[in-house]
C-alpha positions in Angstrom: 136.9 69.7 124.2 137.5 73.2 124.9 139.1 75.5 122.2 142.5 76.6 123.1 142.6 79.6 120.8 140.1 81.2 123.5 142.3 80.7 126.3 142.7 83.7 128.5 139.7 85.5 126.8 137.0 84.1 129.0 134.7 83.8 126.3 136.6 80.7 121.5 137.2 77.9 119.8 137.2 76.4 120.1 134.4 76.8 123.0 128.6 75.5 126.5 115.7 65.0 132.1 112.7 62.5 133.9 115.1 60.8 136.4 117.0 57.8 134.9 117.8 55.3 137.2 121.7 54.9 136.9 123.4 52.6 139.5 126.2 54.4 140.9 126.0 52.8 144.4 127.1 49.4 145.6 130.6 48.6 144.9 133.0 51.5 144.4 133.6 50.8 140.8 130.1 49.4 139.7 128.3 50.9 136.6 124.7 50.3 135.4 123.9 47.1 133.6 122.9 49.2 130.5 126.3 50.9 130.8 128.3 47.6 130.7 126.0 45.6 128.4 126.8 44.4 125.0 124.7 46.6 122.9 126.0 47.3 119.5 125.6 50.8 117.6 123.2 51.3 114.8 125.0 51.3 111.7 122.9 54.2 110.5 124.5 56.2 113.1 128.1 55.3 112.1 128.9 56.4 108.6 132.6 56.2 109.2 135.2 54.2 107.4 135.0 50.8 109.1 132.7 47.8 108.0 130.0 47.6 110.7 129.7 43.7 110.1 132.1 43.4 113.0 131.8 45.6 116.1 133.3 45.6 119.5 131.6 45.4 122.9 134.3 45.2 125.3 138.3 45.7 125.3 140.7 44.5 127.8 144.0 46.3 127.2 147.3 46.1 128.8 149.9 48.5 127.9 153.7 48.3 129.0 155.3 51.8 128.7 159.0 52.4 128.7 159.4 55.9 129.6 163.1 56.1 128.8 163.1 54.5 125.4 159.7 55.9 124.7 158.0 52.8 123.4 155.1 50.6 124.3 154.3 47.2 124.0 150.6 46.1 124.3 148.4 43.3 124.4 144.5 43.4 124.2 141.5 41.2 123.9 138.4 42.4 122.1 134.9 40.9 122.6 133.3 41.1 119.1 129.9 40.7 117.6 129.8 39.5 114.2 126.5 40.0 112.1 127.3 37.7 109.4 130.3 35.5 108.4 133.6 37.4 107.5 136.9 36.4 106.1 138.6 39.7 107.4 138.4 42.0 110.3 139.3 45.6 109.7 140.0 48.0 112.4 142.0 51.1 113.1 145.7 51.7 114.1 148.1 54.5 113.5 151.9 54.0 113.8 151.5 50.7 115.7 153.1 47.5 114.6 150.6 44.4 115.0 152.9 41.5 115.8 150.2 38.7 116.3 146.6 38.4 116.2 144.2 35.6 116.7 140.4 35.2 117.0 139.1 32.5 119.3 142.6 31.1 119.4 143.0 30.9 115.5 145.8 32.8 114.0 145.2 35.6 111.6 147.2 37.1 108.8 148.1 40.8 109.5 148.3 43.7 106.7 148.7 47.3 107.8 147.7 50.5 105.9 149.4 53.5 107.2 147.7 56.0 104.9 144.2 54.6 105.8 145.1 54.0 109.4 143.9 50.6 109.4 144.9 46.9 109.8 143.0 44.1 108.1 143.2 40.6 109.8 142.4 37.9 107.6 141.2 34.3 108.3 143.4 31.5 106.6 141.9 30.2 103.5 139.8 28.8 103.5 137.7 29.9 106.5 135.5 32.6 107.9 134.7 34.2 111.2 131.0 33.0 111.7 128.3 35.2 112.9 128.0 35.5 116.7 130.3 36.4 119.5 134.2 36.0 119.5 137.3 37.2 121.2 140.1 38.9 119.3 143.5 38.9 120.6 146.3 41.4 119.4 150.0 41.8 120.4 151.4 45.1 119.3 154.1 47.7 120.0 154.5 51.4 119.0 156.3 54.6 120.0 155.6 57.3 122.4 156.1 60.5 120.8 156.3 64.1 121.9 153.7 65.5 119.6 150.6 66.0 121.7 148.1 63.6 120.3 147.5 59.9 120.8 149.7 58.5 123.5 152.8 60.9 124.1 155.2 62.2 126.8 155.4 65.6 128.0 158.8 66.9 129.4 158.5 69.8 131.8 160.2 71.5 134.6 158.6 71.7 138.1 158.6 74.8 140.3 162.3 74.2 141.6 163.4 73.8 137.8 163.8 70.0 137.8 163.2 68.2 134.5 160.1 65.9 134.8 158.4 63.6 132.4 154.6 62.7 132.3 152.6 60.2 130.3 149.6 61.8 128.6 146.8 60.7 126.2 144.7 62.9 123.9 142.4 60.8 121.7 139.9 63.1 120.2 139.3 63.1 117.2 140.6 59.6 116.2 143.9 59.0 118.1 142.9 56.2 120.4 144.3 54.0 117.5 147.8 55.3 118.5 147.8 53.6 121.8 145.9 50.4 120.8 144.2 48.9 117.7 140.5 49.6 117.9 137.3 50.6 116.3 138.2 54.1 116.7 134.8 55.7 115.7 132.3 57.6 118.1 129.3 55.4 117.3 131.1 52.0 118.0 130.7 52.2 121.8 132.2 49.6 124.3 133.4 49.0 127.7 137.2 49.4 128.5 139.4 47.7 131.0 142.7 49.3 131.2 146.2 48.1 132.7 149.2 50.1 132.2 153.0 49.6 133.4 154.5 52.8 134.5 157.6 53.6 136.7 156.7 52.9 140.4 157.2 56.5 141.4 154.3 57.5 139.0 150.8 58.3 140.0 148.4 56.9 137.2 144.9 58.2 136.6 142.4 56.7 134.3 138.6 57.0 133.6 137.8 54.7 136.4 139.3 54.2 139.8 142.4 52.0 140.5 141.4 48.4 141.4 144.9 47.1 142.2 148.7 47.8 141.8 151.4 45.0 141.4 155.1 45.6 141.5 157.0 44.6 138.2 160.6 44.5 137.3 162.9 47.5 136.7 161.4 49.6 139.3 158.0 49.7 137.5 154.3 48.7 138.5 151.2 47.6 136.9 148.2 49.8 137.8 144.8 48.3 137.0 141.6 50.3 136.5 138.0 49.2 136.9 135.8 48.7 133.7 134.3 51.8 132.3 130.8 52.1 131.2 130.1 51.9 127.3 131.6 54.8 125.8 133.3 55.9 122.6 137.2 55.1 122.0 138.1 58.9 122.0 137.1 59.2 125.6 139.4 56.8 127.1 142.4 58.2 128.9 145.4 57.7 130.9 147.8 60.3 132.7 150.7 59.2 134.7 153.5 61.2 136.4 154.8 62.9 139.5 151.3 64.1 140.6 149.7 65.6 143.5 146.2 66.2 144.1 143.4 68.0 146.3 140.2 66.4 146.8 136.6 67.3 147.5 133.0 66.1 147.0 130.4 67.1 144.6 127.3 65.8 146.1 128.2 62.1 146.8 130.8 61.9 144.1 134.5 62.3 145.0 136.4 65.0 142.8 140.0 65.2 142.5 142.3 67.8 140.9 145.6 66.5 139.8 148.6 68.7 139.0 152.4 68.3 138.9 153.5 67.7 142.5 154.0 70.9 144.4 151.3 72.6 142.2 148.3 70.9 143.6 147.2 73.7 145.9 146.6 75.6 142.6 143.9 73.2 141.8 141.7 74.2 144.7 139.9 76.8 142.8 138.8 74.6 140.0 138.1 72.1 142.6 135.7 74.5 144.3 134.0 75.2 140.9 133.6 71.5 140.2 132.1 70.7 143.5 129.5 73.2 142.9 128.7 72.6 139.3 128.3 68.8 139.7 125.2 68.8 141.9 123.8 71.5 139.6 124.2 69.4 136.6 122.9 66.3 138.2 119.7 68.3 139.0 119.7 70.0 135.5 119.9 66.9 133.4 117.9 64.8 135.9 120.5 62.3 135.5 123.0 61.5 138.5 126.7 61.7 137.2 127.1 57.9 136.7 130.8 57.1 137.4 132.3 56.6 140.7 134.6 59.5 140.7 135.5 62.6 138.6 139.1 63.6 138.1 140.5 67.0 136.5 144.1 66.6 135.4 146.4 69.5 134.7 149.0 69.0 131.9 151.8 71.2 132.1 152.4 73.0 128.6 152.5 70.4 125.9 148.8 69.8 125.6 147.1 71.2 122.4 143.5 70.5 122.9 143.0 73.1 125.7 140.8 70.9 127.5 139.3 67.2 126.9 136.1 65.8 128.4 137.5 62.1 128.9 134.8 60.6 130.9 135.6 60.6 134.6 139.4 62.0 133.8 139.2 65.2 132.1 142.4 66.7 131.0 143.4 70.4 130.8 146.4 72.6 129.8 147.7 73.8 132.9 146.5 77.4 132.6 142.9 76.3 132.0 142.6 74.5 135.3 145.3 75.9 137.8 144.7 79.4 139.3 147.4 80.8 141.7 146.1 84.1 143.4 149.7 85.1 143.6 150.3 85.0 139.8 147.1 84.3 137.8 145.0 87.1 136.4 141.4 87.7 137.2 140.9 86.7 133.5 142.3 83.3 134.2 140.0 82.9 137.3 137.0 83.3 134.9 138.8 81.1 132.1 139.2 78.2 134.6 135.7 78.4 135.8 134.2 78.4 132.1 136.4 75.6 131.0 135.6 73.4 134.1 132.1 74.0 133.4 132.4 73.1 129.8 134.2 69.8 130.3 131.9 68.8 133.2 128.8 69.5 130.8 130.3 67.0 128.4 130.1 64.3 131.0 126.5 64.2 129.8 126.4 65.9 126.5 129.1 63.9 124.6 130.1 61.3 127.1 126.8 59.8 128.2 125.1 60.6 124.9 127.4 60.8 122.0 126.9 62.0 118.4 126.7 59.2 116.1 129.4 60.6 113.6 131.5 63.8 113.4 128.9 65.6 111.4 126.9 66.2 114.6 130.0 67.3 116.8 128.0 70.5 117.5 125.8 68.4 119.6 128.8 68.0 121.9 130.5 71.3 121.7 127.8 73.8 120.9 125.7 72.4 123.9 128.7 72.4 126.3 129.7 76.0 125.4 126.1 77.1 126.0 126.0 75.2 129.4 129.3 76.6 130.4 127.9 79.9 130.4 124.5 79.0 132.0 126.5 77.3 134.9 129.0 80.3 135.3 126.2 82.8 135.3 124.3 80.9 137.9 127.2 80.6 140.4 128.8 84.2 139.5 125.8 86.5 138.4 128.1 89.6 139.2 130.3 88.7 136.3 127.6 89.7 133.8 128.7 86.7 131.5 125.7 86.6 129.4 125.7 90.2 127.9 129.5 89.5 127.2 128.6 86.3 125.3 128.2 89.0 122.5 132.0 88.3 121.8 131.2 84.5 121.0 128.4 85.7 118.8 130.6 88.1 116.8 133.4 85.3 116.5 130.9 82.9 115.0 129.1 85.3 112.7 132.9 86.6 111.4 133.3 83.0 110.0 129.6 82.3 109.1 129.3 85.3 106.8 132.2 84.1 104.5 131.8 82.1 101.5 133.6 79.3 103.0 131.4 78.8 105.9 129.4 75.5 106.5 126.2 74.5 108.2 126.5 73.5 111.7 125.4 70.0 110.8 127.7 69.1 108.2 128.8 66.1 105.9 132.1 64.6 107.5 134.0 62.3 105.2 136.9 61.4 107.2 138.9 62.2 110.4 140.8 65.0 108.9 137.8 66.8 107.9 136.4 66.1 111.5 139.2 68.0 112.8 138.5 70.9 111.0 134.8 70.9 112.2 136.1 71.9 115.6 135.5 75.6 114.9 133.5 78.8 115.8 130.4 77.2 113.6 130.3 74.0 115.9 131.1 75.7 119.1 130.0 79.6 119.1 127.1 79.3 116.6 125.9 75.9 118.0 125.9 77.8 121.4 124.0 80.8 120.0 121.4 78.6 118.2 120.9 76.6 121.5 120.5 79.8 123.4 117.9 81.0 120.8 115.9 78.0 121.1 116.0 77.9 125.0 114.8 81.5 124.9 112.0 80.7 122.3 110.7 77.7 124.3 111.3 78.8 127.9 114.0 77.5 130.4 111.7 74.8 131.9 110.5 73.3 128.6 113.8 73.3 127.2 115.3 71.6 130.3 112.6 69.0 130.2 113.3 68.2 126.5 117.1 67.8 127.4 116.1 65.4 130.3 114.0 63.3 127.7 116.8 63.3 125.5 119.4 62.1 127.9 116.9 59.3 129.2 116.3 58.1 125.5 119.9 58.0 124.5 122.0 57.2 127.6 125.3 55.0 126.9 124.2 55.5 123.1 124.6 57.8 120.2 122.3 60.3 118.9 121.7 62.8 116.1 120.6 66.4 115.8 116.9 65.0 114.8 116.8 63.0 118.2 117.3 66.2 120.1 114.6 68.0 118.1 112.1 65.3 118.6 113.0 65.4 122.5 112.4 69.2 122.5 109.2 68.9 120.5 107.7 66.4 122.7 108.5 68.3 125.9 107.1 71.6 124.5 104.4 70.7 122.2 105.9 72.7 119.3 107.5 71.8 116.1 111.0 72.6 117.1 112.7 70.7 114.2 111.5 73.1 111.5 113.0 76.2 113.2 116.3 74.3 114.4 116.9 72.8 111.1 116.7 76.1 109.2 119.7 77.2 111.4 121.5 73.8 111.7 121.4 72.5 108.4 121.9 75.6 106.4 125.1 77.7 106.3 125.1 81.5 107.1 123.4 84.2 108.9 119.8 85.5 108.6 119.6 89.3 108.3 116.2 90.9 109.5 115.5 94.2 107.7 113.5 96.9 109.4 111.3 99.5 107.6 109.5 101.9 109.8 106.6 104.1 109.1 104.1 106.1 111.4 100.5 105.5 110.8 98.3 107.6 112.9 99.9 107.3 116.3 101.3 104.0 115.7 104.6 102.8 114.7 104.5 100.2 112.0 107.3 97.9 111.5 107.6 95.8 108.3 110.2 92.9 108.8 111.6 91.0 106.1 114.7 88.8 105.9 117.7 88.1 103.7 121.0 86.6 104.0 124.0 88.4 105.7 127.2 87.8 104.0 130.7 89.6 103.6 132.6 89.4 100.4 130.3 86.7 99.0 128.3 88.0 95.9 127.1 84.5 94.9 125.8 83.4 98.2 122.5 81.2 97.8 119.5 83.1 98.7 118.4 81.1 101.8 115.4 81.6 104.1 115.3 80.8 107.6 112.5 80.7 110.4 113.7 83.3 112.6 112.3 83.8 116.3 112.3 87.3 116.5 111.9 89.4 119.8 111.4 93.2 119.4 110.5 95.9 121.8 111.2 99.5 123.1 113.2 100.4 126.5 110.2 100.5 128.4 109.2 96.9 128.3 106.8 96.8 125.3 107.7 93.5 123.8 106.5 91.4 120.7 107.6 87.9 119.6 107.2 86.5 116.2 108.4 83.9 113.9 109.7 85.5 110.7 109.5 83.3 107.7 109.5 83.9 103.9 106.9 86.5 103.8 107.1 90.0 105.6 105.8 90.3 109.1 104.3 93.4 110.5 104.7 94.9 114.2 102.8 97.7 115.5 103.7 99.9 118.7 101.8 102.5 120.4 103.3 106.0 119.5 105.7 107.1 116.8 108.6 108.8 118.8 110.2 105.7 120.7 113.1 103.5 119.3 112.1 99.8 118.7 115.0 97.5 119.2 115.1 94.2 117.2 116.7 91.2 118.8 116.0 92.3 122.3 118.3 90.8 124.7 120.6 89.4 122.0 119.1 86.0 122.2 118.8 85.5 118.6 121.3 84.4 115.9 120.8 86.9 113.1 121.8 90.4 112.0 119.6 93.4 112.0 119.7 96.1 109.5 117.7 99.1 110.4 116.3 101.8 108.1 117.6 105.5 108.8 114.6 106.5 110.8 114.9 103.5 113.2 118.8 104.0 113.6 118.4 107.5 114.2 115.9 106.9 117.2 118.0 103.9 118.6 121.1 106.2 118.6 119.1 108.8 120.6 117.8 106.3 123.1 120.9 104.1 123.2 121.6 104.4 126.9 118.1 103.3 127.6 118.4 99.7 126.5 120.2 97.1 128.3 124.0 96.3 127.9 123.4 93.2 125.7 121.3 95.4 123.5 123.9 98.2 123.3 126.5 95.7 122.4 124.2 94.0 119.9 123.4 97.4 118.1 127.3 98.2 117.9 128.1 94.8 116.6 125.3 94.9 113.9 126.2 98.4 112.7 130.1 97.4 112.4 128.8 94.2 110.4 126.6 96.4 108.3 129.9 98.3 107.4 131.9 95.2 106.8 129.2 93.8 104.4 129.1 97.0 102.6 125.5 97.7 103.4 126.2 100.7 105.5 128.9 103.4 106.0 131.3 103.3 108.7 130.1 106.7 109.8 126.8 104.9 111.4 129.3 102.9 113.7 131.6 105.7 114.5 128.7 107.9 115.6 127.6 105.6 118.0 131.1 105.0 119.4 131.9 108.7 119.5 128.8 109.0 121.6 129.7 106.6 124.3 131.3 109.1 126.6 128.4 111.4 126.6 126.1 108.5 127.6 128.5 107.8 130.4 128.9 104.1 129.1 130.4 101.9 131.8 129.4 98.4 131.0 132.0 95.9 130.3 130.0 94.1 127.5 129.8 97.4 125.5 133.4 98.3 126.1 134.7 94.9 125.0 132.7 95.2 121.9 133.9 98.7 121.3 137.5 97.9 122.1 137.6 94.9 119.7 136.4 96.8 116.8 138.6 99.9 117.3 141.5 97.6 117.3 140.3 96.2 114.1 140.0 99.6 112.6 143.5 100.4 113.7 144.9 97.3 111.8 142.9 98.6 109.0 144.5 102.0 109.2 148.1 100.8 109.7 150.6 102.7 107.8 148.4 105.3 106.5 148.6 109.1 107.0 145.0 108.8 108.9 146.3 106.3 111.6 147.5 109.1 113.9 144.3 110.9 113.9 142.2 107.9 114.3 144.4 107.3 117.4 143.5 110.6 118.8 139.6 109.7 118.2 140.1 106.5 119.9 142.0 107.7 122.9 139.2 110.3 123.4 136.6 107.8 123.3 138.5 105.7 126.1 140.2 108.1 128.3 137.2 108.5 130.4 137.1 104.9 131.3 140.7 105.2 132.2 139.7 108.2 134.6 137.1 106.2 136.2 138.9 103.0 136.4 142.5 104.5 137.3 145.5 102.3 137.8 144.7 101.0 141.2 142.4 98.0 141.9 140.0 98.7 144.7 139.0 96.0 147.1 135.3 96.8 146.6 135.2 97.3 142.9 133.1 94.9 140.8 134.8 91.9 139.2 133.8 93.3 135.8 135.8 96.5 136.3 138.7 94.3 137.3 138.6 92.7 133.9 137.9 95.8 132.0 140.9 97.9 133.4 143.6 95.8 131.7 142.0 95.9 128.4 141.4 99.8 128.6 145.2 100.2 129.5 146.5 97.9 126.9 144.5 99.6 124.0 145.3 103.2 125.2 148.8 101.9 125.1 148.3 100.4 121.4 146.7 104.0 120.5 149.8 105.8 121.6 148.6 107.4 125.0 152.1 108.5 126.1 151.0 108.9 129.7 149.7 105.4 129.9 152.9 104.1 128.2 155.2 105.9 130.5 153.4 104.6 133.5 153.3 101.1 132.4 157.1 101.1 131.5 157.8 102.5 135.0 155.7 99.8 136.6 157.3 97.0 134.5 160.7 98.0 135.5 159.6 97.9 139.2 157.7 94.6 138.6 161.2 93.1 137.1 162.9 93.7 140.6 159.6 93.1 142.9 156.9 91.0 141.1 154.4 91.6 143.9 154.5 95.3 143.2 152.1 94.8 140.4 148.5 93.4 140.7 148.1 90.2 138.8 145.4 91.9 136.6 147.9 94.4 135.4 150.9 92.0 134.6 149.6 91.5 131.0 148.7 94.9 129.7 151.9 96.4 131.4 154.1 93.7 130.1 152.4 94.1 126.7 153.0 97.9 126.4 156.7 97.4 127.6 157.1 94.7 124.9 155.5 97.1 122.2 157.9 99.6 123.0 160.7 97.5 123.8 164.4 98.1 123.0 167.1 95.3 123.0 167.5 95.4 127.0 163.7 95.4 127.7 163.2 92.5 125.0 165.8 90.4 126.5 164.3 90.8 130.0 160.9 89.6 129.0 162.4 86.8 127.1 164.3 85.6 130.1 160.9 85.6 132.1 159.5 83.2 129.5 162.4 80.9 129.5 162.3 80.9 133.4 158.4 80.5 133.8 157.5 77.1 134.6 153.7 77.5 133.9 151.9 78.0 130.6 150.0 81.0 131.7 153.0 83.0 132.3 154.8 81.7 129.1 152.1 82.9 126.8 151.3 86.1 128.8 155.1 87.3 128.1 155.2 85.8 124.7 152.2 87.9 123.8 154.2 90.9 125.1 157.1 90.3 122.7 154.7 89.8 119.8 153.5 93.2 120.2 156.8 94.9 119.3 156.8 96.5 115.8 160.6 96.3 115.5 161.2 93.9 112.6 164.4 92.6 113.9 162.7 91.8 117.2 159.6 90.2 115.4 162.2 87.8 113.7 163.4 86.9 117.0 159.9 86.4 118.4 159.1 84.1 115.5 162.2 81.8 116.2 161.2 81.8 119.8 157.7 80.5 119.1 159.1 77.1 117.7 162.4 77.1 120.0 160.9 75.0 122.7 160.2 78.0 125.0 156.5 77.8 124.1 154.6 74.5 124.6 154.2 72.7 121.2 150.4 72.7 121.4 150.6 76.5 121.3 153.1 76.9 118.5 150.7 77.8 115.7 148.5 80.2 118.2 151.8 82.1 118.7 152.9 82.4 115.1 149.5 83.8 114.3 149.6 86.4 117.3 153.1 87.7 116.0 151.7 88.1 112.5 148.7 89.9 114.0 150.2 92.0 116.4 153.8 92.8 115.0 152.4 95.0 112.1 154.5 92.8 109.8 152.2 89.8 108.7 153.7 89.3 105.4 157.2 89.3 106.7 156.1 86.7 109.4 154.4 84.8 106.6 157.6 84.6 104.6 159.8 83.6 107.8 157.1 80.8 108.8 157.3 79.6 105.2 161.0 79.3 104.9 161.4 77.5 108.3 158.0 75.3 108.1 160.0 72.1 107.9 161.6 72.9 111.2 158.3 74.2 112.8 156.5 71.1 111.8 158.7 68.8 113.8 156.9 70.1 116.9 153.3 69.9 115.5 150.5 67.5 115.9 148.6 66.5 112.8 145.8 69.0 113.6 148.3 71.8 113.9 150.0 70.6 110.7 146.9 71.6 108.9 146.4 75.0 110.2 150.0 76.1 110.5 150.1 78.3 107.1 146.6 79.2 106.9 146.5 80.7 110.6 149.7 83.1 109.7 148.6 83.8 106.1 144.9 84.8 107.5 146.5 87.8 109.2 147.6 89.4 105.9 145.5 91.1 103.2 147.9 90.3 100.5 146.1 88.5 97.5 149.4 86.9 96.6 149.6 85.1 99.9 146.1 84.0 99.4 147.2 82.2 96.2 150.3 80.8 97.9 148.5 79.2 100.9 146.1 77.7 98.4 148.8 76.3 96.2 151.2 75.0 98.9 151.3 71.2 99.1 150.6 71.2 102.7 147.0 72.6 101.8 146.0 69.6 99.5 147.3 66.9 101.8 143.9 66.1 103.5 140.3 67.5 103.6 141.2 69.3 106.7 143.9 71.0 105.3 142.0 72.3 102.1 139.2 73.6 104.5 141.7 75.6 106.5 143.6 77.0 103.5 140.3 77.9 101.6 139.0 79.8 105.0 142.4 81.7 105.3 142.2 82.8 101.5 138.6 83.9 101.8 139.4 85.8 104.7 142.4 87.5 103.1 140.3 88.5 99.9 137.4 89.8 102.2 139.7 91.9 104.5 141.4 93.5 101.6 138.2 94.9 100.4 137.0 95.9 103.9 140.4 97.4 104.6 140.2 99.8 101.6 136.7 100.9 102.3 137.7 101.6 105.8 140.5 103.8 105.0 138.3 105.9 102.6 135.3 106.2 105.0 137.4 106.8 108.2 139.0 109.6 106.6 135.8 111.2 105.5 134.3 110.8 108.9 137.1 112.2 110.6 137.1 115.3 108.4 133.4 115.8 108.7 133.7 115.5 112.5 137.0 117.6 112.7 139.0 114.9 114.2 142.5 116.3 114.1 
């Protein structure tokens, strides 16, 4: 699954083998004997809530949907393996009504527990189900709601404005139980044979190909699908509606991209990406993709997950898979490629081999996040995607430095807590740790280890220890001792550098500590840290830093030595004054990843209170003099200048800070200009809108005037503005909006049929600092104009960008009952924390912790505590920033 909160960023969330003989040939729908076999999961790998004395091996499910009444009726037969005699069978259901159940023809008594999301089927007394194999039969019914989880309906308008309805499923983490009673835990794999009744006009797609279609009463039809391989319940999917498709081949595998009819051509870009990536993954994993087809399905609007790796039937919110050159931005082009690569990586890591329980979700998500970047870089080397992964690293470390962080591999007690584990620790930290291990071992040995891992655990479940064993076997090194120090412990190592000159030799003494922000009671942990250090000329050293100090020696005493060369390691670096002075002097001599890394670490040292803000500002102030043009460096710089602007908001020094920030950025504006050049690198096309946007934020009147003029022209003639400039121009117009401009942008949102434009223009309105307009924007977020799955995102953006986070909190708190009607359980848990976390008010920290919604589940408590921690640490950082910024500007005559 790909984090939705990263969408359009190209870089969050949520989001990165000896040949195994799999049988994909023969009949169109055949799978290997192993895939379709009756093996059961080891109880040790499935520490969920269900007894493992009874486990499923095969489901045969028939679901009748009524797309007008929005109800379903279902019947299923489940092949069971019973390990010892039992009097009860316990399985999952949520919101369903079980009407009749029997095992081998013997009727069972039914009781349901909606709080536990279970059903208990009891054998008449006296009696037991003996050990062995049995068939369980269940008749049931249930609703088809609008909230985007489980089985639900999605109402949307097509390109001509006509209202359409689609049937959609989204089962991760644990919502298969909303469509059929099941053992809804990842370790309890089984095969699935699905039949679904839908309107005859609908096209229906599931994990496997259609085997037959039969007409039914009332202008409906039954669509029957082939049996899946053994897989986890959360990977089952069905989507049905008025769909069109484009078709291609990835090697010998048919690939199809489905979209609402009339929009299928906008799936061609994703199709091209998928047809390139599939053979590449086949080769990398050493395991050919085992299903007979691969589908990508665009869900218009009402889709919360961002994207989901359902085996053979991957689903995406429309703006994560559809790319229209006439309206989509270059950022969306990159985003689509990354998300497609992410979900396709899951077809192996997550689908073929699945974590045993949610405490190892990082095995799915961290790996897919890393692999998406590897594949994207392979096919698009000019995008400079690896240096720009710096932003993912910073996002992970921002959470990992807090007191409320958690280990990558953590204890998950229930599915609510599992939902909260889909965060930047599992995704971005997991990605960075995998990158570090690959860089340490070397690409070939790491790949060989992954091949062995896939072969050993295909169609089954695995743990982190299984991965370490495979990598150790392939490399001949003890990977586990290094990896566990990063995966089983929370937090970030900090490498401390002390430099001295002995004769004509630079001697560096390296020690480690723990990097934290606002966490004075953090445990003093130690890691085994793979450290790469070197100078700009290529003199490189590699060590494994442990509990005791390590010493590095370099010839000469007058050259800068950079730690974490290439930024492949997951740790912060704190330099002594002598080291930092030389690094600043030779800053431009290092590569883009190292320049971004140094900037990021120095800002982090300020945040943690270990260094003054002036060390970071001095580096930034020098960027124009070094003719810095790299996008990774500027993305790093812009993000932290924007953070500082928020810290300075409302202070007398903010205007002077704006003057300084403009002076740093205006050289890039002059270099890039307003007009997109046909021969410019893609990275310049991505950087230009960021520079324009931030100059508008920092009050550049020339940029603001030009943007407003271009926006007026765009409203009359949309083709007058390059797609790359629509977002920054609209954002500046929205930030400066009067009533008339606000209404014009709002109208665009209501008319836009696609998610990309709705969110782009909503973000523009969110930038307004006019409190009256901000109130309207908050109301707009949950009016139905924005997809339900993006409401929490939208409200958090308004709180952050409007300059009125406390007022937005008050509005959301007052109207939360109305807002919650549109939210899935996942969003219910994050609604208040997402908005509260944009404030620095300690009273709001207390309020979010004490709100009843924050104690309703383990996941809710995690989200609330993280928000409160963020508020309190930011309050401290803001105070220091305002003091130190003022001192630095006075010392450097910033007027």
